[in-house]
C-alpha positions as CSV (number, residue, x, y, z in Angstrom):
1,M,1.2,-48.7,-1.4
2,K,-1.0,-46.5,-3.6
3,L,0.1,-48.8,-6.6
4,S,-0.6,-51.8,-3.9
5,L,-4.1,-50.3,-3.2
6,L,-5.0,-50.3,-7.1
7,A,-3.8,-53.2,-7.8
8,F,-5.8,-54.4,-4.4
9,F,-9.0,-52.9,-6.1
10,F,-8.6,-54.1,-9.7
11,A,-8.1,-58.3,-7.7
12,A,-11.3,-57.4,-5.8
13,L,-12.9,-56.1,-9.0
14,A,-12.2,-58.8,-11.7
15,G,-13.6,-61.2,-8.3
16,S,-17.1,-59.6,-8.0
17,I,-17.2,-60.5,-12.3
18,M,-16.0,-63.9,-11.6
19,A,-18.7,-64.3,-9.8
20,V,-21.1,-62.3,-12.6
21,Q,-19.5,-64.1,-15.5
22,G,-20.6,-67.7,-13.4
23,A,-23.6,-66.9,-13.4
24,L,-24.2,-65.9,-16.7
25,N,-22.1,-68.4,-18.0
26,S,-24.6,-71.1,-16.0
27,A,-27.4,-69.4,-17.5
28,L,-26.3,-69.7,-21.3
29,G,-25.0,-73.1,-20.2
30,K,-28.8,-74.4,-19.0
31,K,-30.1,-72.9,-22.6
32,I,-27.6,-74.5,-25.0
33,G,-25.2,-77.1,-22.9
34,L,-22.7,-77.4,-21.1
35,L,-19.7,-77.6,-23.6
36,E,-20.9,-75.5,-25.5
37,A,-21.7,-72.7,-23.5
38,T,-17.7,-73.1,-22.7
39,L,-17.1,-72.7,-26.2
40,I,-19.1,-70.6,-26.9
41,V,-17.6,-68.5,-23.7
42,L,-14.3,-68.7,-24.7
43,L,-14.6,-67.6,-28.5
44,I,-16.5,-64.4,-27.5
45,G,-13.4,-64.2,-24.8
46,T,-11.4,-64.7,-28.3
47,L,-13.3,-62.2,-30.1
48,T,-12.8,-59.2,-27.3
49,A,-9.3,-60.3,-26.6
50,L,-8.1,-59.6,-30.5
51,P,-9.3,-56.1,-31.3
52,A,-7.9,-55.0,-27.8
53,L,-4.8,-56.9,-28.7
54,Y,-4.8,-55.2,-32.3
55,L,-6.7,-52.5,-32.9
56,L,-6.7,-50.8,-29.6
57,G,-2.9,-51.6,-28.9
58,L,-3.6,-52.5,-25.0
59,G,-0.9,-55.3,-25.8
60,K,2.6,-55.5,-24.5
61,G,4.2,-58.0,-25.0
62,N,6.0,-59.8,-27.8
63,L,3.5,-62.6,-29.8
64,A,7.4,-63.2,-31.5
65,N,8.3,-64.7,-28.4
66,L,6.2,-67.4,-28.9
67,G,8.2,-69.8,-29.6
68,N,11.0,-68.9,-26.3
69,V,8.2,-70.6,-23.9
70,P,8.7,-73.4,-22.2
71,W,5.7,-76.0,-22.9
72,Y,4.0,-75.8,-20.0
73,L,2.5,-73.0,-19.5
74,Y,0.1,-72.9,-22.6
75,L,-1.4,-75.6,-20.4
76,G,-3.8,-72.3,-19.1
77,G,-5.5,-72.3,-22.3
78,V,-6.7,-76.0,-21.9
79,L,-7.0,-75.1,-17.8
80,I,-9.7,-72.5,-18.9
81,V,-11.7,-74.9,-20.6
82,I,-12.1,-77.0,-17.2
83,I,-12.3,-73.7,-14.9
84,T,-15.7,-72.3,-17.5
85,Y,-16.8,-75.7,-18.4
86,G,-16.6,-76.6,-13.8
87,V,-18.3,-73.4,-13.6
88,V,-20.5,-73.7,-15.4
89,A,-21.9,-77.1,-14.2
90,S,-21.8,-76.5,-10.6
91,M,-23.7,-72.9,-10.2
92,P,-26.6,-74.6,-11.4
93,R,-26.2,-77.0,-8.6
94,L,-24.6,-75.8,-5.9
95,G,-25.9,-71.7,-6.1
96,V,-23.7,-68.9,-7.5
97,A,-22.6,-68.2,-3.6
98,N,-21.5,-71.8,-2.5
99,A,-19.8,-72.6,-6.2
100,T,-17.6,-69.0,-5.3
101,T,-17.3,-69.8,-2.4
102,A,-15.9,-73.2,-2.7
103,I,-13.9,-72.2,-6.0
104,V,-12.2,-69.0,-4.0
105,A,-11.3,-71.7,-1.2
106,A,-9.2,-73.8,-3.4
107,Q,-7.6,-70.6,-5.2
108,I,-6.6,-69.9,-2.2
109,L,-5.3,-72.6,-0.8
110,T,-3.5,-73.6,-4.3
111,A,-2.1,-70.0,-4.5
112,V,-0.3,-70.5,-1.5
113,L,1.0,-73.5,-2.1
114,I,2.8,-72.0,-5.5
115,D,3.5,-69.0,-4.0
116,H,5.6,-71.4,-0.7
117,F,6.9,-72.9,-4.0
118,G,7.8,-70.5,-6.5
119,L,6.3,-72.5,-9.4
120,F,6.0,-71.5,-12.7
121,G,9.1,-69.2,-12.0
122,L,7.3,-66.5,-10.0
123,Q,8.8,-65.2,-7.1
124,A,8.8,-67.8,-3.7
125,I,6.8,-66.5,-1.0
126,P,7.5,-68.4,2.2
127,F,4.5,-70.3,3.9
128,S,3.7,-68.8,7.7
129,W,1.3,-69.8,10.6
130,W,-0.6,-66.1,9.6
131,K,-1.7,-68.1,6.6
132,V,-2.1,-71.0,8.5
133,A,-5.0,-69.5,10.4
134,G,-6.2,-67.6,7.6
135,L,-6.8,-71.3,5.7
136,V,-8.8,-72.4,9.2
137,L,-10.5,-69.9,9.1
138,M,-11.5,-69.6,5.3
139,A,-11.9,-73.5,5.7
140,V,-14.6,-72.2,8.9
141,G,-16.3,-70.1,6.1
142,T,-16.1,-71.6,3.4
143,R,-17.7,-74.9,5.8
144,L,-20.5,-72.2,7.4
145,M,-21.5,-70.6,3.5
146,M,-22.4,-74.1,2.5
147,M,-24.6,-74.8,5.3
148,R,-28.5,-74.6,4.5
């Protein structure tokens, strides 16, 4: 139970940081351009990950396995560009709260499908009527957040 609470804390922290990051990225996009901001953010992320991996020894994996990974698992690199660009483009137009609401709603719907089908080699977690109720409530909440 304690480990689950810690994992929940880190997930919630990541969610909070994502909202701040989106706002920062959008402000940067206004100053230097949308795709340019996406590039800079990803470069800074790379420059942050490299020392964490090699100097601080925080990585616990094995990069020697890169050649043994199915090709589609590398699509995350393409998707992060689309995600970052989408956040940078949407927040100035919708506002941070509305854009984040739409992002989270779409994330949860997609996550439920990934869980149900056990995609990408992940454990299948079956769909339930409780999840349907949660998705309906989320859709209503998303609609309420989008109202002016």
